[in-house]
N, C-alpha and C positions, 0 to 999 in steps of 0.2 A: 430135581425140579424140572418141570416140562414147560416148554414154551408153546403158545398157540401160534397160529399162522400169522396173526397181525404183529407179533413181537419179533418174528424172525428177521434177521438183517438181510438186506438185499445184496446181491452180488455187486462187487465194485465194477464200475464202468471203466473200461480201458479206452484211452484215447490214443490214436495212432496218427502219426504225421503223414501227410501226403507225400508220395514218392514220385508222382508224375510231374511235379513242378507247376501245377495249376493252383490258382488262388480261389478258394471257395467253389470249386467245381467248374470254374470258367475255363475258357481255352487259354493257352499260353500267350497268345497275341494281345490279350486284354490287360496283362500285367504292365506296370510302369517300368521303364528302364531304370537301372540302378543309378545312373547319373541324375535323372530327374528327381529321384527320391532324395539323393544327397543335396541337390540344389534346394529342394523344398525344405529340408531340414535346416540348412544354413539360412534360408530366408526367414524361417521361424525364429531362429536364434537372433538374427539381426533385428527383427521386429520386437522381440522380447527385450533385448538390451536397450533399444530406443525407447520403448515404453517405460522401462525402469529408470532411464535417465530423465524422462519427462516427469515422472512423479517422485524424483529423488528428494525434493523438498518436503514431500509428505512422508516418505518412507523413513527418513532419519529420525524424526520425533516418534514415529510409531514404534520403531525398533528400540529406541531409548526407553520408551514406556514399557515395552515388553520385557526388556532386560531388568528394569527396576522392579517390575511386578514379580518376575521369577525370583529375583534376589531377595525381595522383602516378604514374599508369601510364607516362608518357613517361620518367620516371627509370629505372624497371625496364627498359624497352625499350632505353634508351641504354646502361645498364650491361651488359645482355646482349649488345648489339652490340659492346661493347668487350672482350668475352671474360670478363666476371666470372661466377662461378658463380651458379646460380639462387638459392641461399640468401643470398648477399651482396646480390644485387639486391633480393630481397624484404625483407631486414633493413633495407637503406637506405630502401626505400619506406615500410615501417612506421615507421621512425624519422622520416622526413620528415612523415608524416601526424601523428604524435604531436607533432612540433615545431609544425606548423600549429595543432593543437588547443590546445596550451599557449599559443601566441601569441594566439589568439582569446580564451582565458580570461584572459590577462594584460591584454589590451585592455579586456575587460569589467570587470575589477577596477579598472583605472585610471579608466574612465568613471564607474563608480558612485562612486568616491571623489571625483572632481571634482564630481559632482552633489551629494554630501553637503556639500561645501565651499560650493557656490553656492546651495543652498536658503535659507539665512538671508537672503541679499540680496534674495530675492523675497518675503519675509514680508509686507511692506507691500502689495505687489500682490495677494497671496493674500487679505489682510484686506479690501481694497477690492473684490475680486471677490466675496467672500462677502457683503459688505454689499449689493452690487448685486443679487446673486441673491436674498437675503432680501427686499429691497424689491420685486423683480419678482414673487416668489411672494406677497408681501403684497397686491399689486394683483390677484392672481388669487383671493384669499380664503384663502390658507394662511398661518396665523400662525407667528411664530417659535417659539412654544411647541410647536406641532405638529411642527416640524422637530427639536426637541431630544429628542423621545421616543426 
């Protein structure tokens, strides 16, 4: 079988690194010092973390929705593979997601009720901890009267 000229593969292009220390053909004095690059990277990290903290109230529900979607989507795929109509698969998926959310809410309610039951048993330990804290602050020059304000 013969190939014509349009079907022949082109030779691979080889890329070589620069060995003269220049960036994009510029002179070495135009490059940023390593310290500046590190500082710019750290500044970018700080700005990113501050931005994520600023939108944390939005990110938590979005990630919960993403997790629930990824968890429940195999149910819809399985139902569609078994020949169920789309609306049945989606209704079953939404019902499953609501069941998971209700289960999480019920677990939270049970946990809080158990905590309320257990708190009185720790009252003596809380009182001892408060006394230790007041004594430690007293050693630092902060009186109990200043704490009660």
